[in-house]
DRENSE-860138 format. One record per atom (N, C-alpha, C): residue in one letter; x, z, y negated. Coordinates in steps of 0.2 Angstrom, whole numbers, padded with zeros to 4 digits, always signed. Each point is the difference from the previous one (the first is absolute). Layout:
<nodes>
aXZY
...
</nodes>
This chain:
<nodes>
m+0084-0464-0709
m+0003+0006+0007
m+0003-0006+0002
p+0008+0004+0004
p+0003-0001+0001
p-0001-0002+0008
k+0005-0004+0003
k+0002-0003+0005
k+0001+0004+0005
v-0004+0000+0008
v+0006+0005+0004
v+0001-0003+0004
a+0006-0003+0004
a+0001-0004+0007
a-0004+0006+0004
a-0002-0005+0007
a-0003+0004+0006
a+0002-0003+0004
p+0001+0004+0007
p+0002-0007+0006
p-0006-0003+0002
p+0002-0006+0002
p-0006-0004+0004
p-0005+0003+0003
e+0002+0005+0004
e-0002+0005+0006
e-0006+0004-0006
t+0001+0003-0004
t-0004+0003-0004
t-0006-0003-0004
v+0003-0007-0002
v-0005-0006-0005
v-0007-0001+0008
e+0004-0002+0004
e-0003-0004+0006
e-0005+0007+0001
g+0002+0007+0002
g-0005+0005+0002
g-0008-0001-0004
i+0002+0001-0008
i-0003+0000-0005
i-0005-0006+0000
e+0002-0006+0001
e-0003-0005+0001
e-0007+0001+0007
v+0003+0002+0004
v-0003+0002+0007
v-0006+0006-0002
l+0001+0004-0003
l-0003+0003-0003
l-0006-0002-0003
a+0002-0004-0005
a-0003-0001-0005
a-0007-0003+0003
l+0004-0005+0005
l-0005-0005+0005
l-0005+0005+0004
e+0002+0005+0003
e-0004+0003+0002
e-0004+0005-0002
q-0001+0002-0006
q-0002+0004-0005
q-0009-0007+0001
a+0003-0005-0004
a-0001-0005-0002
a-0008-0003+0007
n+0003+0000+0004
n-0006-0001+0006
n-0001+0006+0005
a+0000+0005-0001
a+0000+0006+0003
a-0006+0001+0004
e-0006-0002-0004
e-0008-0003-0002
e-0002-0004+0006
q+0004-0006-0001
q-0001-0004+0007
q+0001+0001+0008
p-0005+0000+0001
p+0001-0001+0009
p+0005-0006+0002
i+0003+0003+0007
i+0004-0004+0001
i-0001-0002+0008
e+0000-0007+0003
e-0003-0003+0004
e+0007-0001+0004
f+0003+0003+0007
f+0003-0003+0004
f-0001-0004+0003
t+0004-0005+0003
t+0000-0005+0007
t+0000+0005+0007
v-0002-0004+0005
v+0006+0003+0006
v+0003+0003+0001
a+0003-0009-0002
a+0009+0001+0000
a+0003+0005-0004
q-0002+0003-0008
q+0003+0005+0000
q-0003+0005+0002
v-0005+0002+0001
v-0001+0006+0001
v+0004+0001+0007
a+0003-0004+0006
a+0004+0001+0002
a+0007+0002-0002
i+0002-0006-0003
i+0007+0003-0003
i+0000+0006-0005
l-0007+0002-0001
l+0003+0008-0002
l+0000+0005+0003
e-0003-0002+0005
e-0001+0005+0008
e+0006+0002+0003
k+0003-0008+0000
k+0006+0001+0002
k+0006+0003-0003
r+0001+0000-0004
r+0004+0003-0007
r-0002+0008-0001
y-0005+0000+0001
y-0004+0009-0003
y-0005+0002+0004
p+0005+0002+0007
p-0006+0001+0006
p-0002+0005+0001
c+0003+0007-0007
c-0005+0004+0000
c-0008-0001-0001
d+0002-0005-0007
d-0009-0002-0001
d-0005-0003+0003
r+0003-0002+0008
r-0006-0003+0003
r-0005+0006+0002
p-0005-0007+0001
p-0007+0006+0001
p+0001+0003+0008
r-0002+0007+0000
r+0001+0004+0008
r-0006+0001+0004
h-0001+0000+0005
h-0006+0001+0005
h+0003+0005+0004
v-0001+0004-0005
v+0000+0010+0003
v-0005+0003+0002
e-0002+0001+0005
e-0006+0005+0000
e+0004+0008+0003
s-0004+0004-0003
s-0001+0007+0000
s-0004+0003+0001
p+0000+0007+0004
p-0004+0003+0000
p-0006+0002-0004
v-0005+0001+0000
v-0005+0003-0007
v+0003+0007-0001
g+0000+0000-0007
g+0006+0006-0003
g+0007+0001+0000
e+0003-0006+0001
e+0006-0001+0001
e+0003-0003-0004
t+0002+0001-0005
t+0006-0004-0005
t+0008+0000+0000
c+0002-0003-0005
c+0008-0002+0003
c+0004+0005-0005
q-0005+0002-0004
q+0002+0005-0007
q-0001+0008+0005
t+0004+0004-0001
t+0002+0007+0003
t-0001+0002-0008
a-0004+0007+0000
a+0000+0005-0006
a+0006+0005+0000
</nodes>
């Protein structure tokens, strides 16, 4: 089989994908500090405490 040159970021991406697939079934436990970092970095994923009247949703038809 001939060798093919690939940029390091491609190889790294393949390695990360292989790690993700190998560990996909294992639950991940985050520390409070890790959750704080993630919420700061990705505010859209923070838990929301929004109340809306019964029957109303954010989605419209």
